C-alpha positions in Angstrom: 0.0 0.0 0.0 2.8 2.5 0.8 2.7 5.3 3.2 0.3 8.1 2.4 -0.1 11.8 3.1 -3.4 13.6 2.7 -2.6 17.1 1.3 -5.4 19.7 2.0 -4.7 22.7 -0.3 -5.7 26.2 0.4 -8.8 25.8 2.5 -8.4 29.4 3.6 -10.7 32.4 4.2 -9.6 34.1 1.0 -10.5 31.0 -1.1 -13.6 29.7 0.8 -15.3 32.5 2.6 -17.8 34.5 0.5 -15.8 37.7 1.4 -12.5 36.2 0.3 -10.3 37.8 -2.3 -10.3 34.8 -4.6 -13.3 32.8 -3.5 -13.7 29.5 -5.1 -17.5 29.3 -5.7 -17.7 25.5 -5.1 -15.1 25.4 -2.3 -17.4 25.5 0.7 -19.2 22.5 -0.7 -16.3 20.1 -0.2 -15.9 21.0 3.5 -18.0 18.1 4.9 -16.1 15.6 2.7 -12.8 17.0 3.9 -13.9 16.8 7.5 -14.8 13.1 6.9 -11.4 12.5 5.2 -9.5 14.1 8.1 -11.3 12.0 10.6 -10.6 8.8 8.5 -7.0 9.8 8.2 -6.5 10.3 11.9 -8.2 7.0 12.7 -6.0 5.2 10.2 -2.8 7.0 11.1 -2.5 8.6 7.7 -0.4 11.9 7.7 -2.5 15.0 7.2 -0.7 18.1 5.7 -2.5 21.4 5.5 -1.1 23.7 2.8 -1.5 27.4 3.5 -0.9 30.1 0.9 1.0 32.8 2.8 2.3 35.6 0.6 4.5 38.5 1.5 2.9 41.9 1.2 4.4 42.8 -2.2 4.7 39.3 -3.6 5.5 38.9 -7.3 2.3 36.7 -7.6 0.3 39.9 -7.3 1.5 41.0 -10.7 -0.8 38.5 -12.3 -3.4 37.8 -9.7 -5.3 40.0 -7.1 -3.8 40.5 -3.7 -4.8 37.6 -1.5 -3.6 35.4 1.4 -1.1 37.8 2.9 0.9 35.9 5.6 -0.7 36.6 9.0 -3.9 38.0 7.6 -7.5 36.8 8.0 -7.4 35.8 4.3 -4.4 33.5 4.8 -6.0 31.8 7.9 -7.6 28.3 7.6 -11.4 28.3 7.7 -12.8 27.6 11.1 -14.2 24.2 9.9 -10.8 22.9 8.8 -7.9 23.7 11.1 -4.8 21.7 11.6 -4.6 19.6 14.8 -1.0 19.4 15.9 -1.9 17.0 18.7 -2.9 14.5 16.0 0.3 15.1 14.0 -1.1 17.4 11.4 1.6 19.4 9.6 1.4 22.8 7.9 3.3 23.8 4.8 3.2 27.5 3.8 3.6 28.3 0.1 3.8 31.4 -2.1 3.3 29.7 -5.4 0.7 27.4 -6.9 2.5 24.1 -5.9 3.0 23.0 -2.3 6.4 21.8 -3.5 7.6 25.1 -5.0 10.2 26.6 -2.6 8.8 24.9 0.5 9.8 22.1 2.8 7.1 19.7 1.5 9.5 17.2 -0.2 11.9 17.2 2.8 9.0 16.5 5.2 7.6 13.7 3.1 11.0 12.0 2.8 11.7 12.4 6.5 8.3 10.7 7.2 8.9 7.9 4.7 5.8 8.9 2.7 5.7 7.6 -0.9 2.1 8.5 -1.9 0.5 12.0 -2.0 -3.3 12.3 -2.0 -4.3 15.8 -3.1 -7.4 17.6 -2.1 -8.6 21.2 -1.8 -9.0 24.2 -4.1 -8.6 25.1 -7.1 -8.5 21.7 -8.8 -7.2 23.1 -12.1 -4.6 25.3 -10.5 -3.0 24.6 -7.1 -4.2 21.0 -6.7 -3.0 20.1 -10.2 0.3 22.0 -9.7 0.9 20.2 -6.5 0.0 16.8 -8.0 2.3 17.4 -11.0 5.2 18.4 -8.7 4.6 15.3 -6.5 5.0 13.1 -9.6 8.1 15.0 -10.6 9.5 14.3 -7.2 8.7 10.6 -7.7 5.7 10.3 -5.4 2.7 8.2 -6.3 -0.3 10.6 -6.8 -3.9 10.1 -5.8 -6.5 12.8 -6.3 -9.7 12.5 -4.2 -12.1 14.0 -6.7 -15.0 14.9 -4.4 -12.6 16.6 -1.9 -11.5 19.1 -4.6 -13.3 22.1 -6.2 -12.9 24.8 -8.7 -14.9 27.7 -10.1 -17.1 25.5 -12.1 -17.5 21.8 -13.1 -15.6 22.3 -16.4 -12.5 23.6 -14.6 -12.8 20.9 -12.0 -13.0 18.2 -14.6 -10.1 19.7 -16.6 -7.9 19.4 -13.5 -9.0 15.9 -12.7 -8.4 14.8 -16.4 -4.9 16.2 -16.2 -4.1 14.6 -12.9 -5.6 11.3 -14.2 -2.8 11.1 -16.8 -0.2 10.3 -14.2 -2.2 9.7 -11.0 -5.1 7.8 -9.7 -8.4 9.7 -9.4 -10.9 8.3 -6.8 -13.8 9.4 -4.8 -13.6 9.7 -1.0 -15.5 6.4 -0.6 -13.3 4.6 -3.0 -10.2 6.0 -1.2 -11.6 4.9 2.2 -12.4 1.4 0.9 -9.0 0.9 -0.7 -6.8 2.5 1.9 -8.4 1.8 5.3 -5.9 0.2 7.7 -7.2 -3.1 9.0 -6.6 -3.1 12.8 -6.7 -5.9 15.3 
């Protein structure tokens, strides 16, 4: 089976809250599924990694996108329904680019923990989720995308991201993931 990490990407106020700077219209809809996935992961000793976009005030990213997720701001905070629980081993990776691997300690952490499979979730399926999945593959990790734990602006963008990830990774639903990767205890 390998050792998995669940990667929850950008479930932040600026992407999920209606008043956020770059609200993903379908993002709030995946919150219950992500809560279920986190509980499942904790029960089955699967590493949970929360990815947090945290830009500097004058970040170069703002030359092409609106100002959003400034480090330490409300917009960069995790939504109240999905916050890391360090007591359960959750880990936070801060990023300033689309991919959770780009100029972060993601690869170092995964290697230190002996993780070989990255299961991506979160927002936007066709941007940050796809970028993280691609970089995971480039770093030689197996990639799983949990389709109903991801969202984009609309279904076409969501499906586009899933199609791209499906070229090199496994795309499954939450229930399929749970059936396939539950740890049998006892």
